[in-house]
N, CA, C, O and the ligand as a Tripos MOL2 file, in Angstrom:
@<TRIPOS>MOLECULE
protein
  309   307    78     0     0
PROTEIN
NO_CHARGES

@<TRIPOS>ATOM
      1 N          50.8950  237.9160  244.7670 N.3       1 MET1
      2 CA         51.8100  237.4520  243.9620 C.3       1 MET1
      3 C          52.6130  236.5000  244.5110 C.2       1 MET1
      4 O          52.8330  236.4390  245.7210 O.2       1 MET1
      5 N          53.0870  235.7180  243.6670 N.am      2 LYS2
      6 CA         53.9720  234.6630  244.0750 C.3       2 LYS2
      7 C          55.3200  235.1080  244.7390 C.2       2 LYS2
      8 O          55.8470  236.0770  244.1920 O.2       2 LYS2
      9 N          55.8770  234.6540  245.6590 N.am      3 CYS3
     10 CA         57.0470  234.9500  246.3480 C.3       3 CYS3
     11 C          58.1190  234.7330  245.3720 C.2       3 CYS3
     12 O          58.0570  233.7510  244.6320 O.2       3 CYS3
     13 N          59.2160  235.6610  245.2960 N.am      4 LEU4
     14 CA         60.3440  235.4980  244.2870 C.3       4 LEU4
     15 C          61.5250  234.6300  245.0060 C.2       4 LEU4
     16 O          62.3830  234.0180  244.3700 O.2       4 LEU4
     17 N          61.4470  234.6670  246.2690 N.am      5 ILE5
     18 CA         62.5180  234.1470  247.0820 C.3       5 ILE5
     19 C          62.2180  232.7530  247.2910 C.2       5 ILE5
     20 O          62.9860  231.9370  246.7800 O.2       5 ILE5
     21 N          61.4490  232.4340  247.8090 N.am      6 CYS6
     22 CA         60.9820  230.7700  247.7840 C.3       6 CYS6
     23 C          60.1500  230.1220  246.8700 C.2       6 CYS6
     24 O          60.1450  228.8910  246.8790 O.2       6 CYS6
     25 N          59.3520  230.8140  245.9790 N.am      7 LYS7
     26 CA         58.9980  230.5170  244.8410 C.3       7 LYS7
     27 C          57.6000  229.5240  245.2970 C.2       7 LYS7
     28 O          56.9490  228.8780  244.4760 O.2       7 LYS7
     29 N          57.3500  229.5620  246.6030 N.am      8 HIS8
     30 CA         56.2160  228.6260  246.8630 C.3       8 HIS8
     31 C          54.8480  229.3790  247.4140 C.2       8 HIS8
     32 O          53.6680  229.2040  247.1100 O.2       8 HIS8
     33 N          55.3500  230.1020  248.1550 N.am      9 GLY9
     34 CA         54.3650  231.1010  249.0940 C.3       9 GLY9
     35 C          53.5860  232.0450  248.1650 C.2       9 GLY9
     36 O          53.9240  232.2650  247.0020 O.2       9 GLY9
     37 N          52.6000  232.5420  248.7240 N.am     10 GLU10
     38 CA         51.7800  233.6570  248.0070 C.3      10 GLU10
     39 C          52.0030  234.9270  249.0300 C.2      10 GLU10
     40 O          52.1020  234.7060  250.2370 O.2      10 GLU10
     41 N          52.0640  235.9970  248.6120 N.am     11 THR11
     42 CA         52.1220  237.2700  249.4790 C.3      11 THR11
     43 C          50.7710  237.8030  249.7350 C.2      11 THR11
     44 O          49.8610  237.6830  248.9140 O.2      11 THR11
     45 N          50.6370  238.4010  250.8900 N.am     12 HIS12
     46 CA         49.4720  238.8810  251.3560 C.3      12 HIS12
     47 C          49.8530  240.2190  252.0740 C.2      12 HIS12
     48 O          50.8240  240.2860  252.8280 O.2      12 HIS12
     49 N          49.0370  241.2770  251.7990 N.am     13 PRO13
     50 CA         49.2160  242.5030  252.5310 C.3      13 PRO13
     51 C          49.3680  242.4600  253.9710 C.2      13 PRO13
     52 O          48.6230  241.6850  254.5700 O.2      13 PRO13
     53 N          50.2460  243.1920  254.6780 N.am     14 GLY14
     54 CA         50.3530  243.1750  255.8470 C.3      14 GLY14
     55 C          51.3910  244.1540  256.5110 C.2      14 GLY14
     56 O          51.7550  244.9910  255.6850 O.2      14 GLY14
     57 N          51.9060  244.2930  257.5850 N.am     15 LEU15
     58 CA         52.8470  245.2450  258.1520 C.3      15 LEU15
     59 C          54.2330  244.3740  258.3350 C.2      15 LEU15
     60 O          54.2740  243.2420  258.8170 O.2      15 LEU15
     61 N          55.3080  245.0930  257.8760 N.am     16 ALA16
     62 CA         56.6310  244.3080  258.0620 C.3      16 ALA16
     63 C          57.5150  245.0430  259.0240 C.2      16 ALA16
     64 O          57.3430  246.2420  259.2460 O.2      16 ALA16
     65 N          58.3600  244.4120  259.5370 N.am     17 VAL17
     66 CA         59.4870  245.0090  260.1220 C.3      17 VAL17
     67 C          60.6400  244.9610  259.4210 C.2      17 VAL17
     68 O          61.2340  243.9120  259.1720 O.2      17 VAL17
     69 N          61.1150  246.4270  258.9700 N.am     18 VAL18
     70 CA         62.3030  246.4970  258.3010 C.3      18 VAL18
     71 C          63.4860  246.8070  258.8830 C.2      18 VAL18
     72 O          63.5580  247.9090  259.4270 O.2      18 VAL18
     73 N          64.6770  245.9050  258.8990 N.am     19 THR19
     74 CA         65.8170  246.2110  259.3420 C.3      19 THR19
     75 C          66.9810  246.9020  258.5630 C.2      19 THR19
     76 O          67.5490  246.0880  257.8350 O.2      19 THR19
     77 N          67.4640  248.0620  258.5040 N.am     20 LEU20
     78 CA         68.4390  248.5910  257.7000 C.3      20 LEU20
     79 C          69.8150  248.5770  258.5890 C.2      20 LEU20
     80 O          69.8970  248.5930  259.8170 O.2      20 LEU20
     81 N          70.8870  248.5410  257.6120 N.am     21 GLN21
     82 CA         72.1390  248.5000  258.3950 C.3      21 GLN21
     83 C          72.9480  249.4240  257.5000 C.2      21 GLN21
     84 O          72.9690  249.3960  256.2700 O.2      21 GLN21
     85 N          73.6690  250.3200  258.3730 N.am     22 ARG22
     86 CA         74.7780  251.1550  257.6110 C.3      22 ARG22
     87 C          76.0040  251.1960  258.5630 C.2      22 ARG22
     88 O          75.8320  251.5420  259.7320 O.2      22 ARG22
     89 N          77.2290  250.8560  258.1070 N.am     23 ASP23
     90 CA         78.1530  250.9230  259.0380 C.3      23 ASP23
     91 C          77.9550  250.1560  260.2050 C.2      23 ASP23
     92 O          77.6240  248.9720  260.1370 O.2      23 ASP23
     93 N          78.1630  250.8450  261.4430 N.am     24 GLU24
     94 CA         77.9590  250.2040  262.6550 C.3      24 GLU24
     95 C          76.5820  250.3320  263.0380 C.2      24 GLU24
     96 O          76.1580  249.5640  263.9020 O.2      24 GLU24
     97 N          75.7750  251.2370  262.4960 N.am     25 ARG25
     98 CA         74.3560  251.5410  262.7240 C.3      25 ARG25
     99 C          73.2160  250.5970  262.1710 C.2      25 ARG25
    100 O          73.1960  250.1770  261.0140 O.2      25 ARG25
    101 N          72.3260  250.3320  263.0800 N.am     26 THR26
    102 CA         71.0330  249.3780  262.9050 C.3      26 THR26
    103 C          69.9690  250.1990  263.1740 C.2      26 THR26
    104 O          69.8270  250.7350  264.2730 O.2      26 THR26
    105 N          69.0240  250.3730  262.0320 N.am     27 LEU27
    106 CA         67.6800  250.9900  262.1150 C.3      27 LEU27
    107 C          66.6850  249.9590  261.8950 C.2      27 LEU27
    108 O          66.7940  249.1890  260.9410 O.2      27 LEU27
    109 N          65.6400  249.8890  262.7870 N.am     28 VAL28
    110 CA         64.4390  249.1000  262.7670 C.3      28 VAL28
    111 C          63.2500  249.7490  262.5860 C.2      28 VAL28
    112 O          62.7820  250.4720  263.4650 O.2      28 VAL28
    113 N          62.6830  249.5520  261.4720 N.am     29 ILE29
    114 CA         61.2370  250.4070  261.4670 C.3      29 ILE29
    115 C          60.1870  249.4070  261.4300 C.2      29 ILE29
    116 O          60.1480  248.5540  260.5430 O.2      29 ILE29
    117 N          59.3610  249.4820  262.3370 N.am     30 LYS30
    118 CA         58.0920  248.7080  262.4870 C.3      30 LYS30
    119 C          56.9090  249.4410  261.7130 C.2      30 LYS30
    120 O          56.8090  250.6570  261.5490 O.2      30 LYS30
    121 N          56.0980  248.5250  261.3020 N.am     31 GLY31
    122 CA         54.6270  249.0740  260.8860 C.3      31 GLY31
    123 C          54.7770  249.3840  259.3280 C.2      31 GLY31
    124 O          53.9640  250.1400  258.7950 O.2      31 GLY31
    125 N          55.7840  248.8230  258.6140 N.am     32 VAL32
    126 CA         55.7030  249.2090  257.0360 C.3      32 VAL32
    127 C          54.9870  248.4060  256.5260 C.2      32 VAL32
    128 O          55.0900  247.1840  256.6380 O.2      32 VAL32
    129 N          53.9060  249.2090  255.6970 N.am     33 PRO33
    130 CA         53.0130  248.3570  254.6960 C.3      33 PRO33
    131 C          53.5750  247.4930  253.7310 C.2      33 PRO33
    132 O          54.2750  248.1040  252.9240 O.2      33 PRO33
    133 N          53.5190  246.5290  253.5830 N.am     34 ALA34
    134 CA         54.3480  245.5650  252.6410 C.3      34 ALA34
    135 C          53.3270  244.4730  252.1350 C.2      34 ALA34
    136 O          52.2010  244.3830  252.6270 O.2      34 ALA34
    137 N          53.8330  243.5500  251.0070 N.am     35 GLU35
    138 CA         53.2240  242.4610  250.7510 C.3      35 GLU35
    139 C          54.1150  241.1430  251.1830 C.2      35 GLU35
    140 O          55.1600  240.8780  250.5880 O.2      35 GLU35
    141 N          53.6180  240.3460  252.2580 N.am     36 ILE36
    142 CA         54.4890  239.4700  252.9800 C.3      36 ILE36
    143 C          54.1670  238.0890  252.3700 C.2      36 ILE36
    144 O          53.0420  237.7950  251.9680 O.2      36 ILE36
    145 N          55.1070  237.3610  252.3330 N.am     37 CYS37
    146 CA         55.1440  235.9190  251.8410 C.3      37 CYS37
    147 C          54.5340  235.1380  253.1340 C.2      37 CYS37
    148 O          54.8800  235.3780  254.2910 O.2      37 CYS37
    149 N          53.5780  234.1760  252.7520 N.am     38 GLU38
    150 CA         52.9870  233.2680  254.0150 C.3      38 GLU38
    151 C          53.9030  232.1340  254.1640 C.2      38 GLU38
    152 O          53.7200  231.3750  255.1160 O.2      38 GLU38
    153 N          54.8290  231.9290  253.3790 N.am     39 ASN39
    154 CA         55.6620  230.8760  253.3410 C.3      39 ASN39
    155 C          57.1850  231.1440  254.3340 C.2      39 ASN39
    156 O          57.5090  230.6530  255.4150 O.2      39 ASN39
    157 N          57.8570  232.0710  253.4890 N.am     40 CYS40
    158 CA         59.1660  232.4010  254.1380 C.3      40 CYS40
    159 C          59.2880  233.8160  254.8480 C.2      40 CYS40
    160 O          60.3490  234.1670  255.3630 O.2      40 CYS40
    161 N          58.1870  234.5880  254.8500 N.am     41 GLY41
    162 CA         58.3220  235.5820  255.5190 C.3      41 GLY41
    163 C          58.9760  236.9710  254.8050 C.2      41 GLY41
    164 O          59.0520  238.0800  255.3340 O.2      41 GLY41
    165 N          59.4000  236.6090  253.5270 N.am     42 GLU42
    166 CA         59.9140  237.7090  252.9690 C.3      42 GLU42
    167 C          58.9380  238.7980  252.5840 C.2      42 GLU42
    168 O          57.8050  238.5210  252.1910 O.2      42 GLU42
    169 N          59.4100  240.1180  252.7050 N.am     43 TYR43
    170 CA         58.4720  241.2490  252.4890 C.3      43 TYR43
    171 C          58.8110  241.9900  251.0650 C.2      43 TYR43
    172 O          59.9790  242.1130  250.6970 O.2      43 TYR43
    173 N          57.8190  242.4250  250.3700 N.am     44 TYR44
    174 CA         58.0250  243.3130  249.2580 C.3      44 TYR44
    175 C          57.2880  244.4780  249.5140 C.2      44 TYR44
    176 O          56.1450  244.4530  249.9700 O.2      44 TYR44
    177 N          58.0430  245.7230  249.1730 N.am     45 LEU45
    178 CA         57.5700  247.0510  249.3720 C.3      45 LEU45
    179 C          57.3040  247.6320  247.9840 C.2      45 LEU45
    180 O          57.9750  247.3350  246.9950 O.2      45 LEU45
    181 N          56.1560  248.5800  247.9840 N.am     46 SER46
    182 CA         55.8280  249.1780  246.9090 C.3      46 SER46
    183 C          56.8760  250.2350  246.6730 C.2      46 SER46
    184 O          57.5440  250.5360  247.6620 O.2      46 SER46
    185 N          57.1540  250.8880  245.4780 N.am     47 ASP47
    186 CA         58.1430  251.9290  245.2200 C.3      47 ASP47
    187 C          57.9370  253.2830  246.1050 C.2      47 ASP47
    188 O          58.8270  254.0160  246.5340 O.2      47 ASP47
    189 N          56.5870  253.4140  246.2570 N.am     48 GLU48
    190 CA         56.0290  254.6840  247.1120 C.3      48 GLU48
    191 C          56.5680  254.2640  248.6840 C.2      48 GLU48
    192 O          57.3550  254.9790  249.3060 O.2      48 GLU48
    193 N          56.1450  253.2940  249.0890 N.am     49 VAL49
    194 CA         56.4820  253.0190  250.5230 C.3      49 VAL49
    195 C          58.1610  252.8820  250.6410 C.2      49 VAL49
    196 O          58.8130  253.3480  251.5760 O.2      49 VAL49
    197 N          58.6850  252.1880  249.5660 N.am     50 ALA50
    198 CA         60.4250  252.2520  249.7420 C.3      50 ALA50
    199 C          60.9230  253.6230  249.6900 C.2      50 ALA50
    200 O          61.8600  253.9810  250.4040 O.2      50 ALA50
    201 N          60.4130  254.2940  248.9860 N.am     51 GLU51
    202 CA         60.8580  255.8300  248.7880 C.3      51 GLU51
    203 C          61.0150  256.3600  250.2560 C.2      51 GLU51
    204 O          61.9930  256.7180  250.9120 O.2      51 GLU51
    205 N          59.7040  256.2730  250.5100 N.am     52 ARG52
    206 CA         59.3640  256.7820  252.0560 C.3      52 ARG52
    207 C          60.3010  256.4640  253.1200 C.2      52 ARG52
    208 O          60.9310  257.2120  253.8670 O.2      52 ARG52
    209 N          60.2600  255.0860  253.0250 N.am     53 LEU53
    210 CA         60.9550  254.2670  254.2100 C.3      53 LEU53
    211 C          62.6800  254.8220  254.0150 C.2      53 LEU53
    212 O          63.3460  254.9960  255.0350 O.2      53 LEU53
    213 N          63.2080  255.0330  252.8380 N.am     54 TYR54
    214 CA         64.6090  255.3350  252.8050 C.3      54 TYR54
    215 C          64.7530  256.6180  253.3110 C.2      54 TYR54
    216 O          65.6570  256.8250  254.1200 O.2      54 TYR54
    217 N          63.8940  257.6550  252.9130 N.am     55 ALA55
    218 CA         63.9840  259.0810  253.1990 C.3      55 ALA55
    219 C          63.9020  259.1790  254.8800 C.2      55 ALA55
    220 O          64.5620  260.0280  255.4790 O.2      55 ALA55
    221 N          63.1640  258.3760  255.4670 N.am     56 GLN56
    222 CA         62.8060  258.3540  256.7840 C.3      56 GLN56
    223 C          64.1540  257.8820  257.4620 C.2      56 GLN56
    224 O          64.6610  258.4420  258.4340 O.2      56 GLN56
    225 N          64.6670  256.7640  256.8070 N.am     57 ALA57
    226 CA         65.7200  256.0740  257.3600 C.3      57 ALA57
    227 C          66.9790  256.8630  257.5880 C.2      57 ALA57
    228 O          67.7380  256.7950  258.5550 O.2      57 ALA57
    229 N          67.0700  257.7160  256.3930 N.am     58 GLU58
    230 CA         68.2520  258.6460  256.1780 C.3      58 GLU58
    231 C          68.2780  259.6550  257.2940 C.2      58 GLU58
    232 O          69.3550  260.0040  257.7770 O.2      58 GLU58
    233 N          67.0070  260.1880  257.7670 N.am     59 GLN59
    234 CA         66.8640  261.1600  258.6920 C.3      59 GLN59
    235 C          67.3670  260.5390  260.0130 C.2      59 GLN59
    236 O          68.0160  261.1550  260.8600 O.2      59 GLN59
    237 N          66.9950  259.2670  260.0860 N.am     60 SER60
    238 CA         67.1630  258.5890  261.4670 C.3      60 SER60
    239 C          68.7160  258.3310  261.6530 C.2      60 SER60
    240 O          69.2850  258.4480  262.7380 O.2      60 SER60
    241 N          69.3050  257.9840  260.5260 N.am     61 LEU61
    242 CA         70.9780  257.6680  260.5420 C.3      61 LEU61
    243 C          71.5280  258.9630  260.6670 C.2      61 LEU61
    244 O          72.6390  259.0070  261.1960 O.2      61 LEU61
    245 N          71.0120  260.0360  260.3050 N.am     62 GLN62
    246 CA         72.0540  261.2140  260.6250 C.3      62 GLN62
    247 C          71.9580  261.7890  261.9510 C.2      62 GLN62
    248 O          72.7730  262.6030  262.3850 O.2      62 GLN62
    249 N          70.8020  261.2900  262.6880 N.am     63 ARG63
    250 CA         70.8990  261.5280  264.1240 C.3      63 ARG63
    251 C          71.8830  260.9340  264.8600 C.2      63 ARG63
    252 O          72.2170  261.3890  265.9540 O.2      63 ARG63
    253 N          72.4390  259.8520  264.3160 N.am     64 GLY64
    254 CA         73.6560  259.1980  264.7790 C.3      64 GLY64
    255 C          73.5750  258.0260  265.6170 C.2      64 GLY64
    256 O          74.5640  257.3780  265.9620 O.2      64 GLY64
    257 N          72.2300  257.7280  265.9810 N.am     65 ALA65
    258 CA         71.9750  256.6100  267.0390 C.3      65 ALA65
    259 C          72.4020  255.3210  266.4600 C.2      65 ALA65
    260 O          72.1030  254.9820  265.3150 O.2      65 ALA65
    261 N          73.1230  254.5930  267.2900 N.am     66 GLU66
    262 CA         73.8320  253.1750  267.0490 C.3      66 GLU66
    263 C          72.6000  252.2590  266.5410 C.2      66 GLU66
    264 O          72.5540  251.6440  265.4750 O.2      66 GLU66
    265 N          71.6580  252.3100  267.5060 N.am     67 VAL67
    266 CA         70.6010  251.4540  267.2460 C.3      67 VAL67
    267 C          69.3620  252.0880  267.4820 C.2      67 VAL67
    268 O          69.0940  252.3620  268.6520 O.2      67 VAL67
    269 N          68.3950  252.4310  266.4160 N.am     68 GLU68
    270 CA         67.2780  253.1260  266.7830 C.3      68 GLU68
    271 C          65.8610  252.2360  266.1030 C.2      68 GLU68
    272 O          65.8550  251.7190  264.9860 O.2      68 GLU68
    273 N          64.9120  252.2240  266.9150 N.am     69 ILE69
    274 CA         63.5760  251.6290  266.6380 C.3      69 ILE69
    275 C          62.6970  252.8510  266.2940 C.2      69 ILE69
    276 O          62.7300  253.9130  266.9160 O.2      69 ILE69
    277 N          61.9590  252.6000  265.3060 N.am     70 GLY70
    278 CA         61.1790  253.6040  264.9630 C.3      70 GLY70
    279 C          59.8830  252.8490  264.0660 C.2      70 GLY70
    280 O          59.8810  251.7620  263.4880 O.2      70 GLY70
    281 N          58.8480  253.8350  264.1930 N.am     71 HIS71
    282 CA         57.6600  253.2870  263.4850 C.3      71 HIS71
    283 C          57.5370  254.1400  261.9690 C.2      71 HIS71
    284 O          57.8680  255.3240  261.9070 O.2      71 HIS71
    285 N          57.0960  253.4970  260.9400 N.am     72 PHE72
    286 CA         56.8810  253.8710  259.4960 C.3      72 PHE72
    287 C          55.8170  255.1970  259.6120 C.2      72 PHE72
    288 O          54.7310  255.0660  260.1750 O.2      72 PHE72
    289 N          56.2040  256.3370  259.0840 N.am     73 ALA73
    290 CA         55.2270  257.3850  259.1080 C.3      73 ALA73
    291 C          54.8000  257.4890  257.4820 C.2      73 ALA73
    292 O          55.7760  257.5660  256.7360 O.2      73 ALA73
    293 N          53.7890  257.4980  256.9770 N.am     74 MET74
    294 CA         53.4620  257.5250  255.4550 C.3      74 MET74
    295 C          53.6800  258.7870  254.9360 C.2      74 MET74
    296 O          54.2730  258.9460  253.8690 O.2      74 MET74
    297 N          53.1600  259.8880  255.7410 N.am     75 SER75
    298 CA         53.1530  261.1410  255.5990 C.3      75 SER75
    299 C          53.8620  261.9870  256.4820 C.2      75 SER75
    300 O          54.1100  261.6220  257.6320 O.2      75 SER75
    301 N          54.2450  263.2050  255.9940 N.am     76 GLY76
    302 CA         55.1630  264.1640  256.8280 C.3      76 GLY76
    303 C          56.7560  263.3060  257.0080 C.2      76 GLY76
    304 O          57.1880  262.3130  256.4220 O.2      76 GLY76
    305 N          57.2860  264.0650  257.9400 N.am     77 ALA77
    306 CA         58.5080  263.7850  258.1020 C.3      77 ALA77
    307 C          58.9010  262.9970  259.4850 C.2      77 ALA77
    308 O          60.0720  262.6920  259.7100 O.2      77 ALA77
    309 ZN         58.4910  233.2360  250.3200 Zn       78 ZN78
@<TRIPOS>BOND
     1     1     2 1
     2     2     3 1
     3     3     4 2
     4     3     5 am
     5     5     6 1
     6     6     7 1
     7     7     8 2
     8     7     9 am
     9     9    10 1
    10    10    11 1
    11    11    12 2
    12    11    13 am
    13    13    14 1
    14    14    15 1
    15    15    16 2
    16    15    17 am
    17    17    18 1
    18    18    19 1
    19    19    20 2
    20    19    21 am
    21    21    22 1
    22    22    23 1
    23    23    24 2
    24    23    25 am
    25    25    26 1
    26    26    27 1
    27    27    28 2
    28    27    29 am
    29    29    30 1
    30    30    31 1
    31    31    32 2
    32    31    33 am
    33    33    34 1
    34    34    35 1
    35    35    36 2
    36    35    37 am
    37    37    38 1
    38    38    39 1
    39    39    40 2
    40    39    41 am
    41    41    42 1
    42    42    43 1
    43    43    44 2
    44    43    45 am
    45    45    46 1
    46    46    47 1
    47    47    48 2
    48    47    49 am
    49    49    50 1
    50    50    51 1
    51    51    52 2
    52    51    53 am
    53    53    54 1
    54    54    55 1
    55    55    56 2
    56    55    57 am
    57    57    58 1
    58    58    59 1
    59    59    60 2
    60    59    61 am
    61    61    62 1
    62    62    63 1
    63    63    64 2
    64    63    65 am
    65    65    66 1
    66    66    67 1
    67    67    68 2
    68    67    69 am
    69    69    70 1
    70    70    71 1
    71    71    72 2
    72    71    73 am
    73    73    74 1
    74    74    75 1
    75    75    76 2
    76    75    77 am
    77    77    78 1
    78    78    79 1
    79    79    80 2
    80    79    81 am
    81    81    82 1
    82    82    83 1
    83    83    84 2
    84    83    85 am
    85    85    86 1
    86    86    87 1
    87    87    88 2
    88    87    89 am
    89    89    90 1
    90    90    91 1
    91    91    92 2
    92    91    93 am
    93    93    94 1
    94    94    95 1
    95    95    96 2
    96    95    97 am
    97    97    98 1
    98    98    99 1
    99    99   100 2
   100    99   101 am
   101   101   102 1
   102   102   103 1
   103   103   104 2
   104   103   105 am
   105   105   106 1
   106   106   107 1
   107   107   108 2
   108   107   109 am
   109   109   110 1
   110   110   111 1
   111   111   112 2
   112   111   113 am
   113   113   114 1
   114   114   115 1
   115   115   116 2
   116   115   117 am
   117   117   118 1
   118   118   119 1
   119   119   120 2
   120   119   121 am
   121   121   122 1
   122   122   123 1
   123   123   124 2
   124   123   125 am
   125   125   126 1
   126   126   127 1
   127   127   128 2
   128   127   129 am
   129   129   130 1
   130   130   131 1
   131   131   132 2
   132   131   133 am
   133   133   134 1
   134   134   135 1
   135   135   136 2
   136   135   137 am
   137   137   138 1
   138   138   139 1
   139   139   140 2
   140   139   141 am
   141   141   142 1
   142   142   143 1
   143   143   144 2
   144   143   145 am
   145   145   146 1
   146   146   147 1
   147   147   148 2
   148   147   149 am
   149   149   150 1
   150   150   151 1
   151   151   152 2
   152   151   153 am
   153   153   154 1
   154   154   155 1
   155   155   156 2
   156   155   157 am
   157   157   158 1
   158   158   159 1
   159   159   160 2
   160   159   161 am
   161   161   162 1
   162   162   163 1
   163   163   164 2
   164   163   165 am
   165   165   166 1
   166   166   167 1
   167   167   168 2
   168   167   169 am
   169   169   170 1
   170   170   171 1
   171   171   172 2
   172   171   173 am
   173   173   174 1
   174   174   175 1
   175   175   176 2
   176   175   177 am
   177   177   178 1
   178   178   179 1
   179   179   180 2
   180   179   181 am
   181   181   182 1
   182   182   183 1
   183   183   184 2
   184   183   185 am
   185   185   186 1
   186   186   187 1
   187   187   188 2
   188   187   189 am
   189   189   190 1
   190   190   191 1
   191   191   192 2
   192   191   193 am
   193   193   194 1
   194   194   195 1
   195   195   196 2
   196   195   197 am
   197   197   198 1
   198   198   199 1
   199   199   200 2
   200   199   201 am
   201   201   202 1
   202   202   203 1
   203   203   204 2
   204   203   205 am
   205   205   206 1
   206   206   207 1
   207   207   208 2
   208   207   209 am
   209   209   210 1
   210   210   211 1
   211   211   212 2
   212   211   213 am
   213   213   214 1
   214   214   215 1
   215   215   216 2
   216   215   217 am
   217   217   218 1
   218   218   219 1
   219   219   220 2
   220   219   221 am
   221   221   222 1
   222   222   223 1
   223   223   224 2
   224   223   225 am
   225   225   226 1
   226   226   227 1
   227   227   228 2
   228   227   229 am
   229   229   230 1
   230   230   231 1
   231   231   232 2
   232   231   233 am
   233   233   234 1
   234   234   235 1
   235   235   236 2
   236   235   237 am
   237   237   238 1
   238   238   239 1
   239   239   240 2
   240   239   241 am
   241   241   242 1
   242   242   243 1
   243   243   244 2
   244   243   245 am
   245   245   246 1
   246   246   247 1
   247   247   248 2
   248   247   249 am
   249   249   250 1
   250   250   251 1
   251   251   252 2
   252   251   253 am
   253   253   254 1
   254   254   255 1
   255   255   256 2
   256   255   257 am
   257   257   258 1
   258   258   259 1
   259   259   260 2
   260   259   261 am
   261   261   262 1
   262   262   263 1
   263   263   264 2
   264   263   265 am
   265   265   266 1
   266   266   267 1
   267   267   268 2
   268   267   269 am
   269   269   270 1
   270   270   271 1
   271   271   272 2
   272   271   273 am
   273   273   274 1
   274   274   275 1
   275   275   276 2
   276   275   277 am
   277   277   278 1
   278   278   279 1
   279   279   280 2
   280   279   281 am
   281   281   282 1
   282   282   283 1
   283   283   284 2
   284   283   285 am
   285   285   286 1
   286   286   287 1
   287   287   288 2
   288   287   289 am
   289   289   290 1
   290   290   291 1
   291   291   292 2
   292   291   293 am
   293   293   294 1
   294   294   295 1
   295   295   296 2
   296   295   297 am
   297   297   298 1
   298   298   299 1
   299   299   300 2
   300   299   301 am
   301   301   302 1
   302   302   303 1
   303   303   304 2
   304   303   305 am
   305   305   306 1
   306   306   307 1
   307   307   308 2
@<TRIPOS>SUBSTRUCTURE
     1 MET1         2 RESIDUE 1 A MET
     2 LYS2         6 RESIDUE 1 A LYS
     3 CYS3        10 RESIDUE 1 A CYS
     4 LEU4        14 RESIDUE 1 A LEU
     5 ILE5        18 RESIDUE 1 A ILE
     6 CYS6        22 RESIDUE 1 A CYS
     7 LYS7        26 RESIDUE 1 A LYS
     8 HIS8        30 RESIDUE 1 A HIS
     9 GLY9        34 RESIDUE 1 A GLY
    10 GLU10       38 RESIDUE 1 A GLU
    11 THR11       42 RESIDUE 1 A THR
    12 HIS12       46 RESIDUE 1 A HIS
    13 PRO13       50 RESIDUE 1 A PRO
    14 GLY14       54 RESIDUE 1 A GLY
    15 LEU15       58 RESIDUE 1 A LEU
    16 ALA16       62 RESIDUE 1 A ALA
    17 VAL17       66 RESIDUE 1 A VAL
    18 VAL18       70 RESIDUE 1 A VAL
    19 THR19       74 RESIDUE 1 A THR
    20 LEU20       78 RESIDUE 1 A LEU
    21 GLN21       82 RESIDUE 1 A GLN
    22 ARG22       86 RESIDUE 1 A ARG
    23 ASP23       90 RESIDUE 1 A ASP
    24 GLU24       94 RESIDUE 1 A GLU
    25 ARG25       98 RESIDUE 1 A ARG
    26 THR26      102 RESIDUE 1 A THR
    27 LEU27      106 RESIDUE 1 A LEU
    28 VAL28      110 RESIDUE 1 A VAL
    29 ILE29      114 RESIDUE 1 A ILE
    30 LYS30      118 RESIDUE 1 A LYS
    31 GLY31      122 RESIDUE 1 A GLY
    32 VAL32      126 RESIDUE 1 A VAL
    33 PRO33      130 RESIDUE 1 A PRO
    34 ALA34      134 RESIDUE 1 A ALA
    35 GLU35      138 RESIDUE 1 A GLU
    36 ILE36      142 RESIDUE 1 A ILE
    37 CYS37      146 RESIDUE 1 A CYS
    38 GLU38      150 RESIDUE 1 A GLU
    39 ASN39      154 RESIDUE 1 A ASN
    40 CYS40      158 RESIDUE 1 A CYS
    41 GLY41      162 RESIDUE 1 A GLY
    42 GLU42      166 RESIDUE 1 A GLU
    43 TYR43      170 RESIDUE 1 A TYR
    44 TYR44      174 RESIDUE 1 A TYR
    45 LEU45      178 RESIDUE 1 A LEU
    46 SER46      182 RESIDUE 1 A SER
    47 ASP47      186 RESIDUE 1 A ASP
    48 GLU48      190 RESIDUE 1 A GLU
    49 VAL49      194 RESIDUE 1 A VAL
    50 ALA50      198 RESIDUE 1 A ALA
    51 GLU51      202 RESIDUE 1 A GLU
    52 ARG52      206 RESIDUE 1 A ARG
    53 LEU53      210 RESIDUE 1 A LEU
    54 TYR54      214 RESIDUE 1 A TYR
    55 ALA55      218 RESIDUE 1 A ALA
    56 GLN56      222 RESIDUE 1 A GLN
    57 ALA57      226 RESIDUE 1 A ALA
    58 GLU58      230 RESIDUE 1 A GLU
    59 GLN59      234 RESIDUE 1 A GLN
    60 SER60      238 RESIDUE 1 A SER
    61 LEU61      242 RESIDUE 1 A LEU
    62 GLN62      246 RESIDUE 1 A GLN
    63 ARG63      250 RESIDUE 1 A ARG
    64 GLY64      254 RESIDUE 1 A GLY
    65 ALA65      258 RESIDUE 1 A ALA
    66 GLU66      262 RESIDUE 1 A GLU
    67 VAL67      266 RESIDUE 1 A VAL
    68 GLU68      270 RESIDUE 1 A GLU
    69 ILE69      274 RESIDUE 1 A ILE
    70 GLY70      278 RESIDUE 1 A GLY
    71 HIS71      282 RESIDUE 1 A HIS
    72 PHE72      286 RESIDUE 1 A PHE
    73 ALA73      290 RESIDUE 1 A ALA
    74 MET74      294 RESIDUE 1 A MET
    75 SER75      298 RESIDUE 1 A SER
    76 GLY76      302 RESIDUE 1 A GLY
    77 ALA77      306 RESIDUE 1 A ALA
    78 ZN78       309 GROUP 0 **** ****
């Protein structure tokens, strides 16, 4: 698909590094399957992946680490 941010690049399937922030906490999740823009690097997550990602992020944030780096897990918790 065409990138919505830069409106120039095409997106291709790949693995994104997603950074989420809440209050003082930062969570970095690697290996997230996404469509990534070849031009600006913006990534687009499917609903299924986004849902799973936020569920996983919620668990990590509840553990209370200020900075946490994790890998995306598509199945299980
Ligand atoms: Zn783009």
